Structure formats: C-alpha cells, structure tokens
C-alpha positions as CSV (number, residue, x, y, z in Angstrom):
1,X,144.0,139.3,-169.1
2,X,140.9,141.1,-171.2
3,X,138.8,138.5,-173.4
4,X,138.8,141.9,-176.3
5,X,142.9,142.6,-175.1
6,X,142.5,145.7,-174.8
7,X,144.9,146.1,-171.8
8,X,147.9,145.2,-174.6
9,X,149.9,147.6,-176.1
10,X,151.6,147.7,-179.6
11,X,154.0,145.3,-178.7
12,X,152.0,143.0,-177.0
13,X,153.5,143.6,-174.1
14,X,152.1,142.6,-170.8
15,X,154.8,142.8,-168.0
16,X,154.6,144.4,-164.7
17,X,156.7,146.1,-163.1
18,X,159.4,144.5,-160.5
19,X,160.2,145.6,-157.3
20,X,162.9,147.9,-159.1
21,X,162.0,150.2,-161.9
22,X,162.8,149.7,-165.1
23,X,165.5,153.5,-165.0
24,X,165.3,152.7,-161.3
25,X,164.2,155.2,-158.9
26,X,165.0,159.2,-158.8
27,X,168.1,159.0,-155.8
28,X,169.9,162.2,-155.0
29,X,172.8,161.7,-156.9
30,X,172.3,159.1,-158.6
31,X,174.4,159.0,-162.4
32,X,172.4,158.9,-165.8
33,X,172.7,155.1,-167.0
34,X,175.4,154.2,-168.5
35,X,175.3,153.6,-172.1
36,X,176.7,150.7,-173.6
37,X,176.7,149.1,-176.6
38,X,174.1,146.0,-175.3
39,X,171.5,147.9,-176.2
40,X,169.3,148.8,-173.8
41,X,170.8,147.0,-170.8
42,X,171.2,148.9,-168.0
43,X,174.2,149.1,-165.9
44,X,175.4,150.5,-162.9
45,X,177.6,153.8,-162.5
46,X,181.0,153.8,-161.8
47,X,180.0,156.2,-159.1
48,X,177.7,153.9,-157.2
49,X,179.9,151.1,-155.0
50,X,179.8,147.9,-155.8
51,X,177.2,145.2,-155.8
52,X,174.6,148.1,-155.1
53,X,171.9,148.6,-157.8
54,X,171.2,151.9,-158.9
55,X,168.0,152.8,-158.0
56,X,169.8,152.3,-154.4
57,X,172.6,154.5,-154.6
58,X,171.9,157.4,-152.7
59,X,171.9,155.0,-149.7
60,X,175.3,154.7,-150.1
61,X,176.7,158.0,-149.8
62,X,179.2,159.4,-147.2
63,X,177.3,161.6,-144.7
64,X,179.2,164.9,-143.0
65,X,181.8,162.7,-141.5
66,X,182.6,160.9,-144.0
67,X,180.7,158.0,-142.8
68,X,178.3,155.2,-143.8
69,X,174.8,154.9,-142.1
70,X,173.9,150.8,-142.0
71,X,170.6,150.6,-144.1
72,X,168.5,149.4,-141.2
73,X,169.8,150.6,-138.0
74,X,171.8,153.7,-136.4
75,X,175.3,152.3,-137.4
76,X,177.7,154.1,-138.9
77,X,180.6,153.1,-140.1
78,X,183.7,154.7,-142.2
79,X,182.8,154.6,-145.6
80,X,186.1,152.9,-146.7
81,X,184.7,149.9,-144.8
82,X,182.1,149.7,-147.3
83,X,183.0,146.6,-149.5
84,X,186.2,146.2,-147.3
85,X,185.4,142.0,-147.0
86,X,184.1,142.5,-143.4
87,X,181.2,142.7,-142.4
88,X,179.9,145.1,-139.9
89,X,176.2,146.3,-139.9
90,X,174.0,143.8,-138.5
91,X,172.0,143.5,-142.0
92,X,174.9,143.0,-144.1
93,X,174.2,146.2,-146.0
94,X,178.1,147.5,-146.3
95,X,178.9,144.5,-147.8
96,X,177.0,144.5,-151.2
97,X,179.8,143.6,-153.3
98,X,181.5,140.9,-151.8
99,X,180.4,137.1,-149.9
100,X,181.9,138.4,-146.5
101,X,178.5,139.0,-145.2
102,X,175.7,136.2,-145.0
103,X,172.3,137.8,-146.4
104,X,173.5,140.4,-148.8
105,X,172.8,140.6,-152.3
106,X,174.7,141.6,-155.3
107,X,173.1,143.2,-158.2
108,X,174.5,142.0,-161.2
109,X,176.2,146.0,-163.1
110,X,174.0,145.4,-166.2
111,X,170.6,144.7,-165.5
112,X,168.4,143.3,-168.6
113,X,165.1,145.7,-168.7
114,X,161.8,144.3,-168.6
115,X,163.0,141.4,-166.4
116,X,163.4,140.7,-162.5
117,X,166.5,142.9,-160.6
118,X,169.3,140.4,-161.4
119,X,171.3,139.5,-158.4
120,X,173.3,137.0,-156.8
121,X,173.3,136.4,-152.5
122,X,176.9,136.9,-151.2
123,X,177.5,132.8,-150.8
124,X,178.0,133.1,-155.2
125,X,180.1,136.0,-155.1
126,X,183.8,134.9,-156.2
127,X,182.7,131.4,-156.4
128,X,184.3,131.4,-160.2
129,X,180.9,130.8,-162.0
130,X,179.7,133.5,-163.5
131,X,175.9,134.2,-162.3
132,X,175.9,137.7,-164.1
133,X,175.3,137.8,-167.4
134,X,178.3,140.0,-167.7
135,X,180.5,138.0,-165.1
136,X,180.7,141.6,-163.0
137,X,180.0,139.3,-159.8
138,X,183.3,137.5,-160.7
139,X,185.1,140.4,-160.1
140,X,188.1,138.8,-158.5
141,X,188.5,135.8,-161.2
142,X,188.7,133.1,-159.2
143,X,189.2,129.6,-160.6
144,X,187.5,126.6,-159.8
145,X,189.2,123.4,-159.7
146,X,188.8,121.5,-163.2
147,X,187.6,118.2,-160.7
148,X,185.0,120.0,-159.2
149,X,183.4,122.6,-162.3
150,X,180.2,121.5,-162.7
151,X,178.7,119.9,-165.9
152,X,175.8,122.3,-167.0
153,X,173.2,118.5,-166.4
154,X,170.9,121.1,-165.0
155,X,171.7,124.5,-167.6
156,X,173.8,126.3,-168.8
157,X,176.6,126.7,-166.6
158,X,180.0,129.4,-167.1
159,X,183.0,128.9,-165.0
160,X,185.3,132.0,-164.6
161,X,187.1,133.9,-166.7
162,X,184.1,135.4,-167.3
163,X,182.7,137.0,-170.6
164,X,180.1,139.6,-171.3
165,X,177.0,137.4,-172.2
166,X,174.7,140.3,-171.6
167,X,173.9,140.5,-175.8
168,X,173.6,137.1,-175.7
169,X,170.6,137.7,-173.5
170,X,169.5,140.7,-175.1
171,X,169.3,138.7,-178.4
172,X,167.1,135.7,-176.9
173,X,164.9,138.2,-175.2
174,X,164.0,139.5,-178.7
175,X,163.6,136.3,-179.9
176,X,161.2,136.1,-177.0
177,X,159.6,138.6,-177.7
178,X,159.2,138.5,-181.0
179,X,157.7,135.2,-180.5
180,X,155.2,136.4,-178.0
181,X,154.2,138.9,-180.5
182,X,152.8,136.2,-182.9
183,X,151.7,134.2,-180.1
184,X,149.3,137.0,-179.4
185,X,148.1,137.4,-182.7
186,X,147.0,133.0,-182.6
187,X,144.5,133.7,-179.0
188,X,141.6,134.4,-180.2
189,X,140.3,131.2,-181.3
190,X,141.2,130.1,-177.4
191,X,139.2,132.7,-176.5
192,X,136.4,132.6,-178.8
193,X,136.3,128.5,-177.8
194,X,136.0,129.6,-173.9
195,X,133.4,132.0,-174.6
196,X,130.1,130.4,-173.7
197,X,131.9,129.0,-169.8
198,X,130.5,130.2,-167.1
199,X,132.7,132.6,-164.5
200,X,133.7,130.1,-162.8
201,X,135.0,128.0,-165.4
202,X,136.7,130.1,-166.8
203,X,138.9,130.5,-163.8
204,X,139.5,126.7,-163.6
205,X,141.0,127.3,-166.8
206,X,143.4,130.4,-166.4
207,X,142.4,134.6,-167.2
208,X,139.3,134.7,-169.5
209,X,138.9,130.6,-169.8
210,X,141.6,131.1,-172.1
211,X,143.3,127.2,-171.4
212,X,140.0,125.7,-171.8
213,X,140.4,124.7,-175.6
214,X,143.7,122.9,-174.0
215,X,141.2,121.1,-172.1
216,X,139.9,118.7,-174.7
217,X,142.4,117.3,-176.1
218,X,145.5,114.8,-175.2
219,X,149.0,114.7,-175.5
220,X,151.3,112.5,-175.5
221,X,155.8,112.8,-175.5
222,X,157.9,110.3,-175.7
223,X,160.6,110.4,-173.6
224,X,163.4,107.6,-172.9
225,X,161.6,104.2,-171.9
226,X,158.5,105.8,-171.2
227,X,155.5,107.8,-173.0
228,X,153.6,110.0,-171.5
229,X,150.3,111.5,-171.9
230,X,148.7,114.7,-170.5
231,X,145.7,115.8,-170.3
232,X,145.6,119.2,-169.5
233,X,143.7,120.1,-166.2
234,X,142.8,116.4,-166.2
235,X,145.1,114.1,-165.9
236,X,149.0,113.1,-166.3
237,X,150.0,109.6,-167.0
238,X,153.4,107.4,-167.6
239,X,153.6,104.3,-169.4
240,X,156.6,102.2,-171.2
241,X,157.1,102.6,-174.6
242,X,155.3,100.0,-176.9
243,X,152.3,99.8,-174.4
244,X,154.9,98.0,-171.7
245,X,153.3,97.9,-168.4
246,X,150.4,99.5,-166.9
247,X,149.5,102.9,-167.2
248,X,151.0,105.0,-163.4
249,X,149.3,108.2,-162.6
250,X,151.1,111.2,-161.8
251,X,148.5,113.4,-160.7
252,X,145.3,114.3,-161.5
253,X,143.2,117.6,-161.1
254,X,145.0,120.3,-159.2
255,X,145.3,123.8,-159.2
256,X,146.4,127.8,-160.3
257,X,150.3,128.0,-158.7
258,X,151.3,130.6,-160.5
259,X,149.5,132.8,-163.3
260,X,152.1,135.4,-165.1
261,X,152.2,136.1,-168.7
262,X,154.0,134.2,-170.6
263,X,154.5,131.4,-167.7
264,X,151.5,129.7,-165.5
265,X,151.8,126.9,-163.5
266,X,149.0,124.4,-162.8
267,X,150.1,122.0,-159.6
268,X,148.6,118.2,-160.7
269,X,148.6,116.1,-157.5
270,X,147.2,112.8,-155.8
271,X,148.8,110.6,-158.5
272,X,149.8,106.9,-157.0
273,X,152.3,106.5,-154.5
274,X,153.4,103.3,-155.4
275,X,157.7,103.4,-155.2
276,X,157.4,106.6,-153.6
277,X,159.2,108.4,-150.7
278,X,157.1,107.6,-147.5
279,X,154.0,106.7,-149.9
280,X,153.6,110.4,-151.3
281,X,151.4,110.8,-154.1
282,X,153.4,111.8,-157.3
283,X,152.7,115.4,-159.0
284,X,153.5,117.0,-161.8
285,X,154.1,121.0,-162.6
286,X,152.3,121.6,-166.0
287,X,153.8,125.1,-167.3
288,X,152.4,126.7,-169.9
289,X,154.9,128.6,-171.8
290,X,154.4,131.0,-174.5
291,X,154.5,129.1,-178.1
292,X,153.6,129.2,-181.4
293,X,152.0,125.5,-181.2
294,X,150.1,123.0,-178.9
295,X,152.1,120.7,-177.8
296,X,154.4,119.3,-175.2
297,X,158.3,120.5,-174.5
298,X,159.5,118.1,-172.5
299,X,159.1,115.7,-169.0
300,X,161.3,115.5,-166.9
301,X,161.3,113.9,-163.1
302,X,162.6,116.6,-161.2
303,X,162.6,114.5,-157.8
304,X,161.7,111.4,-157.1
305,X,157.6,110.4,-158.0
306,X,158.1,115.1,-158.8
307,X,157.4,115.6,-162.4
308,X,157.4,118.8,-164.6
309,X,156.3,118.9,-167.7
310,X,156.7,121.8,-169.9
311,X,154.0,122.7,-172.2
312,X,154.1,125.3,-175.8
313,X,151.3,127.4,-176.4
314,X,150.0,130.7,-177.7
315,X,147.3,130.9,-175.1
316,X,150.6,131.3,-172.5
317,X,151.3,134.7,-174.6
C-alpha cells in the first residue's frame, strides 16, 4: 500500500489476481462465458465437463482417437470414461465432477468474480451439503438424514435441496465494496499518524504503518462472562465481568501472518499457559477487517487456549 494511495483505481480496488484469471485463460475451443442474469458472475459453458473450470476446458477435449489424456501423465482413456464415477487417472483428473477420485477438485459451475476460484474437494461432492453458491456440487440431490444434519454453529450450512444463492452472495459482495470505498476515504488520518515513524516501525504496523494509530489505545469487548481488553500489537487480556478473578494474558506482541487488503492477521503469542493443553501458552489471532469504525467485532475461543479476535477498522480497507 502506498502512502499516497496512487495505486488505487477509481473504485479503490486493490485485489490481486488469483490462480485463475477473471475471465479464464484462453484455451482453444473455450466458449464465451455464459450470461445468466446474476450480474457479472461467470458460469461454466455446458460444453465443458461438469466440475471443470472453464479456463481448463481445452484440456478436456478428446483427441483424434476420441481419447482423454490425463493431465499429469501420458495415460489416455476413452472420453466417455470422464466423470463416469470411476477413478482411472493417477492424478484424479478424469473425475472432476464426481467423488470417485481422492484428490480431485470440483470447480463450481458459477464463479464469483474478484474472489479466489470457488471449488470443493471431491469428498464434498454429492454429500448433501450445498457448498457452491449455485448448488452445482450437489447435482445428484442426495439428502442428509435429519438426525445427521449440521446445525451451522460455525457458519451458514445449507442442505439439499440446494437453491441458487449466487445473487445473495453478489449482493453481500456489493455491500462489502461499498463499505470498502467509504473506508478508503477515511484512511488519511491513519497514514498521517504514521508519517513520522521510521521504516522499521512502519513495518511493525502494517503497510505504510497504517495500523499504528490503533496501537495508541486499548479496546474492550464483553462476551458471555468475560471482558476482553485488546491493545493492538501489545497485548490481549481476559477477565471475568465485574472485575471478577485475575486478568489472564491471552497473547502479547507477535507478528504479521497475513497481510491482504481487507483481511490482515496479527498473531499474538506467549500468553498465560495455566490449564492449557501440554502447558502451551495461550495465543490470539487478531484479524483486522475492513469496516467504517474502529472496534472489536467479536472474540471466540477457536480451541482450548486459542483465541480469535475480529477487529473492524478503515485501516484494513
């Protein structure tokens, strides 16, 4: 991130391209993307085998003898054995649309632009849970017994029958982009606050030292019977509500483990080890997300003595 923001386009976009390009590589014979009334989402043309990303379509065309060549070996099989629910290729490439091969990946028919390529591993194909926003991974419409359905406590879980939720996803992304544009307009004071930092100090506080201003105060968040005090880049503490009990250190100082526009993660280690498995000290992942105000969104204990703090700030936009 440059201090003057010259690297931003008029919408404030700073996304980096994923492994696949936005429109897909131009392999020979790839049909144009299908316009489907869902905004700018990209859809696999019907001429491409189920589960194949449209940029790989050229690799799934029969040769002159009507054979398919496995992607990572010289083995060739009849084209009608692709997606026949039997794993022939050692690299699993002949079963992109079924759960037959252990290492195959199913690329969702509809791809949301400006996001990492959406795929599920073969073990999740036709398992009764809608992973793709269009439900294309559940083409057999298998049902999960009612006593085995997931309750969604760790996130939204949709069981078959699947409905197309890509429009809802696009609406959420549009809202995120609106917040991001507004957040970018509020970043000036964060950059100004870091202007006099040394180069070393700026590296400590993220790109151009943009998170430095957050280090100048602590933030509190009440959850259940605890009060969490987060002093970014310094410490995270936990104490019973009403001042009950001693303060427990959940992590201190730490280092960046991820720096991506809209999603920055700072890992804070060396917390109190009391009652932790194998005496390992507590750790906290402090995740900065794009938002219009500075503050803690929530605090969760992902596993014993491992905490996640989600923090909203324009600095992360």
